[in-house]
C-alpha positions as CSV (number, residue, x, y, z in Angstrom):
1,M,0.0,0.0,0.0
2,A,1.3,3.5,-0.9
3,R,-0.1,6.8,0.2
4,W,0.8,10.4,1.2
5,I,1.4,11.0,4.9
6,D,2.2,14.1,6.9
7,L,5.7,14.3,8.4
8,D,6.7,16.7,11.2
9,T,10.3,18.0,10.6
10,P,12.5,20.8,12.0
11,A,11.8,22.6,8.7
12,G,8.0,22.4,9.3
13,P,5.4,19.9,8.2
14,V,6.0,18.2,4.9
15,Q,4.3,15.5,2.9
16,A,6.0,12.1,2.3
17,W,5.1,9.3,0.0
18,R,5.0,6.1,2.1
19,A,5.0,2.6,0.6
20,D,4.7,-0.5,2.9
21,P,5.5,-4.1,2.1
22,T,2.9,-6.8,2.4
23,G,4.8,-8.9,5.0
24,V,7.0,-8.2,7.9
25,P,9.4,-5.4,6.9
26,L,13.1,-6.1,6.4
27,G,13.8,-2.5,7.4
28,G,13.2,1.1,6.4
29,V,14.5,3.2,3.5
30,V,14.3,6.9,3.1
31,V,14.1,7.6,-0.7
32,I,15.6,11.0,-1.4
33,Q,14.3,12.9,-4.5
34,E,16.1,14.5,-7.4
35,I,15.5,18.2,-8.1
36,F,12.2,17.2,-9.7
37,G,10.2,16.6,-6.6
38,V,8.5,13.4,-5.4
39,N,7.3,12.7,-8.9
40,A,6.2,9.5,-10.5
41,H,9.7,8.2,-10.7
42,I,10.5,8.7,-7.0
43,R,7.1,7.3,-6.0
44,D,7.8,4.3,-8.2
45,I,11.2,3.8,-6.5
46,A,9.6,3.8,-3.1
47,E,7.1,1.2,-4.2
48,R,9.8,-0.9,-5.7
49,F,11.5,-0.9,-2.3
50,A,8.2,-1.9,-0.7
51,R,7.9,-4.8,-3.0
52,A,11.5,-5.8,-2.0
53,G,10.3,-5.9,1.6
54,Y,11.1,-2.4,3.0
55,V,9.0,0.4,4.4
56,A,9.9,3.3,2.0
57,L,9.4,6.9,2.8
58,A,10.1,9.7,0.2
59,P,9.8,13.2,1.9
60,A,8.8,16.1,-0.3
61,L,11.9,18.2,0.3
62,F,10.5,21.3,-1.5
63,D,7.5,21.6,0.8
64,P,9.1,24.3,3.0
65,V,9.2,26.7,0.0
66,E,6.5,25.2,-2.4
67,R,4.2,22.3,-1.9
68,E,3.0,19.6,-4.4
69,V,6.0,20.1,-6.7
70,E,6.1,17.4,-9.4
71,L,8.3,18.3,-12.4
72,G,9.3,16.5,-15.6
73,Y,12.8,16.3,-17.1
74,D,12.9,19.0,-19.7
75,Q,15.1,22.1,-19.6
76,S,12.5,24.4,-18.0
77,A,11.7,21.8,-15.4
78,S,15.4,21.4,-14.6
79,A,15.8,25.2,-14.2
80,R,12.8,25.3,-11.8
81,G,14.2,22.4,-9.9
82,V,17.5,24.1,-9.4
83,E,15.7,27.2,-8.1
84,L,13.8,25.2,-5.6
85,R,16.9,23.2,-4.5
86,N,18.8,26.4,-3.9
87,A,15.8,27.9,-2.0
88,V,15.6,24.8,0.3
89,G,19.3,24.3,0.8
90,F,21.3,21.3,1.9
91,D,21.0,21.9,5.6
92,R,17.2,22.2,5.6
93,A,16.8,19.2,3.3
94,S,19.1,17.1,5.4
95,E,17.0,17.9,8.5
96,I,13.9,16.7,6.6
97,V,15.7,13.4,5.7
98,G,16.7,13.0,9.3
99,A,13.1,13.4,10.4
100,A,11.9,10.8,7.9
101,A,14.5,8.4,9.2
102,Q,13.5,9.0,12.8
103,L,9.9,8.2,12.0
104,L,10.9,4.8,10.6
105,Q,13.4,4.2,13.4
106,H,10.7,4.9,16.0
107,E,8.7,2.1,14.4
108,G,11.6,-0.2,15.3
109,L,13.0,-0.4,11.7
110,R,16.7,-0.4,10.9
111,T,16.8,2.4,8.4
112,G,19.0,3.4,5.5
113,A,18.8,6.1,2.8
114,V,19.0,5.9,-1.0
115,G,19.1,9.1,-3.0
116,F,19.3,10.2,-6.7
117,C,21.0,13.2,-8.2
118,W,20.6,16.0,-5.6
119,G,19.3,13.3,-3.4
120,G,22.5,11.3,-4.0
121,S,24.4,14.1,-2.3
122,L,21.8,14.2,0.4
123,A,22.2,10.5,0.9
124,F,25.9,11.1,1.7
125,L,24.8,13.7,4.3
126,A,22.3,11.2,5.7
127,N,25.3,9.0,6.4
128,T,27.6,11.6,7.8
129,R,25.0,13.6,9.8
130,H,22.4,11.0,10.7
131,G,24.5,7.8,10.8
132,L,22.4,6.1,8.1
133,P,23.7,3.4,5.8
134,A,23.4,5.1,2.4
135,V,23.4,4.6,-1.3
136,S,24.2,7.6,-3.5
137,Y,23.2,7.5,-7.2
138,Y,25.0,10.1,-9.3
139,G,25.3,12.8,-6.6
140,A,27.0,15.7,-8.4
141,R,27.2,18.0,-5.5
142,T,28.9,15.9,-2.9
143,L,32.5,17.1,-3.3
144,P,32.2,20.1,-0.8
145,F,31.1,17.6,1.9
146,L,33.7,14.9,1.4
147,G,35.5,16.1,4.5
148,E,32.6,14.9,6.7
149,P,33.5,11.4,8.0
150,A,31.3,8.5,7.1
151,R,29.4,7.1,10.1
152,A,28.0,4.0,8.5
153,P,28.4,1.9,5.3
154,I,28.0,3.8,2.1
155,M,27.9,2.9,-1.6
156,F,28.1,5.1,-4.8
157,H,26.8,4.6,-8.3
158,F,28.1,6.9,-11.1
159,G,27.8,7.1,-14.9
160,R,31.1,7.1,-16.9
161,H,29.6,9.6,-19.3
162,D,28.0,11.9,-16.7
163,G,29.4,15.4,-17.5
164,S,28.4,16.7,-14.1
165,I,30.6,14.1,-12.3
166,P,33.9,13.9,-14.3
167,P,36.5,11.1,-13.6
168,E,38.5,13.4,-11.3
169,A,35.5,13.9,-9.1
170,I,34.9,10.2,-8.8
171,E,38.6,9.8,-7.9
172,Q,38.2,12.3,-5.1
173,H,35.4,10.1,-3.7
174,R,37.7,7.1,-3.8
175,Q,40.5,9.0,-2.0
176,A,38.1,10.3,0.7
177,L,36.3,6.9,1.2
178,P,38.8,4.2,0.3
179,H,36.6,1.4,1.8
180,A,33.3,2.4,0.1
181,P,32.2,0.5,-2.9
182,I,32.1,2.9,-5.9
183,Y,30.7,1.6,-9.1
184,V,31.0,3.3,-12.5
185,Y,28.6,2.3,-15.3
186,D,28.8,2.8,-19.0
187,A,26.0,5.3,-18.9
188,G,25.3,9.0,-18.4
189,H,23.6,11.0,-15.6
190,G,20.3,9.8,-14.4
191,F,20.8,6.3,-15.9
192,S,18.5,4.7,-13.4
193,C,15.5,6.8,-14.3
194,D,13.3,5.3,-17.1
195,L,11.9,8.8,-17.8
196,R,15.2,10.3,-18.7
197,A,17.0,10.2,-22.0
198,D,20.1,8.7,-20.3
199,Y,18.2,5.7,-18.9
200,D,20.2,2.6,-19.4
201,V,18.3,-0.6,-18.6
202,D,21.3,-2.8,-17.9
203,S,23.1,-0.3,-15.7
204,A,19.9,0.4,-13.8
205,A,19.3,-3.2,-13.2
206,L,22.8,-3.9,-12.0
207,A,22.8,-0.9,-9.7
208,W,19.4,-1.9,-8.2
209,T,20.7,-5.4,-7.5
210,R,23.8,-4.0,-5.8
211,T,21.7,-1.6,-3.8
212,L,19.4,-4.3,-2.5
213,A,22.3,-6.4,-1.5
214,F,23.9,-3.5,0.2
215,L,20.7,-2.8,2.2
216,A,20.2,-6.4,3.1
217,D,23.8,-6.5,4.5
218,S,23.8,-3.1,6.2
219,L,20.3,-3.3,7.8
220,K,20.4,-7.0,8.9
């Protein structure tokens, strides 16, 4: 079952898309949006995690500045998403992610975070600031935060042809986090999203398999 719920956070009340498994949960996952809001893609990711056995919660990070944001992937939508991302900021978004994790933890669930694009960088902060096992998909804005020490296991997925994350940036991740698994796929930015031009079915499937294995190990 999937539905919108209300979530109290330090940034004020926000909505979150919650998806529950049919059986006893394996754990909880905070699904962290791209700059396009909790749109159909992010809701689908949450529901996929639920089918895999996890309670998934995707907080609407833009709610403190604009509610019910659901953008597509064209140029104008990207520009609007950047405006909203900048208006919310990393610190406020990270507080919302932390509140989502606390809700799941208060239900007795071992909880991790998985984020995409902007959310990929926020997944890193979910690890360093909230102690969550985390998976970061093509987080292009993580470099300024690499000095923050990891507090739990973390995994990274990058596309080899992602212009926003050049090879030297990936290498900086390797140097800062030598024990973290860092996977590079023959794909571009957003390769895991089937609504994007850079969607790559094989890379997306492999990254998903690795993500589920990571969560199974980290949250057991």
